[in-house]
Residue, then its C-alpha position, 0 to 999 in steps of 0.5 A: m167304706k172300710l169293708k169295701f176297701e178290704k174287698e178291693n185289696i183281697k181282689k187285687l191280691g187274688i189277681d196278683l197271685l193269679f198272674i204270679i202263679v201263671g207266670c212262674s209256671i211258665g218260667a218253671f216249664s221253660t227251665i225244667g222242660v226246655l233249658i235243663p234237658n238241652g244242657l243250656t244256661s242263661g244269665g241271672i240266678t238261673g245261670m249262676v245255679r247252672i254253673v254251680q250245678g256243673v260242679l256240684p251234683v245238687n238238684f236245680s230247684i234246691l240250689y235256686y232256693g238257696f241262692a234266692i234266700l241268700i240274696l233276700i238276706i243280703c238285701a235285707i241287711l244291706l238295703g233294708l227290710k223295705e227293699a227285701r219285702k219287694i222280693l219276698l213273695m217271688t223268693i218263696i213262690f218261684p223256687s217252690i214251683l220249680l221244685l214241683f215241676e222238677n218232680f215231673d220228667f218231661s221235655l218240650l222238644e222231642e229231641k235235642d235242638l239247642f237253637l230251638a231250645a234257646i229261642y223257647c227259653g227266651v220267649l217263655g222266660g220273657i212271658c214269665a217275667g213280663l207277667v210278674f213285672t206287670r203286677g209290680y213284683s220282682f224276682g230278686g235275682t241279679d237286679t237285686i245284686a246290681k242294686i246292692i253293688q250300686k248302693k255300696l260300691m258304685p253309686h255313680v254307675g247306672l243300674s242297667q250297666i251294672l246288671l249288664v256286666i253281672d249277666a255278662c260275667v255269668i254267661i262268660g263263666s258258663g262258657f268256660l264250664f259248658g263251652r263257647n257254644i252254650a254261652l252263645y246260645a245263652l246270649v241268644t236266650q238273654v236277648i230274646f228274653s229282654k225283648t219278650v218282657d217288653y212285648v208282654m208289658y207294653g206291646f212292640d216298639t217300646k223302650a221307655v214310657q212317659l207317665e203324666i199323673i194328676t193326683n191329690k197325693h202329688d207330694d207322696v207320688a213325686d217322693y216315691i218316684i224320686n226316692e224309690i224308683s230313682r227317676g226324675v220328676s217334672n211338674v207342669t201346672v194344668t187347668g181344667e177347662y170345666t172347673k177352672i181349677a189349676r193343679e200340678k201334673i207330674i211328668t216322668i220318664c221310666s222303663p215299662r217295668e218301673s211304670m207298673l210299680i208307679k201305677k201300682y203305688v198311685a192306685k194305692k194312694d189315690k184311686n181317683a188319680f188320672v194317669t196318661v201313658i205315652h210310649v217313647d221310642n228313644v230317650w237322650g239324656n244322662g239318666e239311667g237306661f237312657n242313651d247318651i245325647l253326645k253319642e247319638 
């Protein structure tokens, strides 16, 4: 039994690494082969690095590595080692692949075309992030910075709002350094990026998902969703018609990426769990990432 469990873990890790390497390669190609040759920028760490690169003549991947390691260290200090472990793998792998791609002199477009480049960056970057998020991993970029700010400075402000402000500041800063047009192209890239991530993970027209989970590890899963994912949980008693046994079903609403993290945790805890995923077009409420019911 133990050997079988170890084989399953090795197989799962292998699939994770395959998704991560393919995703990171696509993301690195987007950055090195499209974004930089066309003089563009974006939000997140990439945008921060581009701003610093506009002032200091340092190679992109080295700067990116520096930013990623710095965020990892700050995360470990302020949020704890448990949170830092979530971003450790991507902190190492993605900058390494960036460094590898930087050794090749290539560009996707035959000539400079800012609009086409902005679209390609958004699509390719979104595919990269979507593949990585599908396996439950995180890049540890501005989303980690947003978590730190929320926990230490603004606990009553939603994470998505903080993240939006951070990325907006990065893009505005790019506008001062590279010009208004470049900032506007970065905004186009950011919008396409976020939409592509959702499409890769859950297809079209998905803003949120509802998970219904029946598991023998009910308390563990509910605790993980509440304390690690920071989402609410409801319990509904259901009875199997065949067995006539009553069990508690967990119901939660979350983002597509968070659903992947929950799925990964449930699979680790209870391989016999039953999980239903329901696509949700809109959610009204006061939770993070939901639309205010008074403003709809």
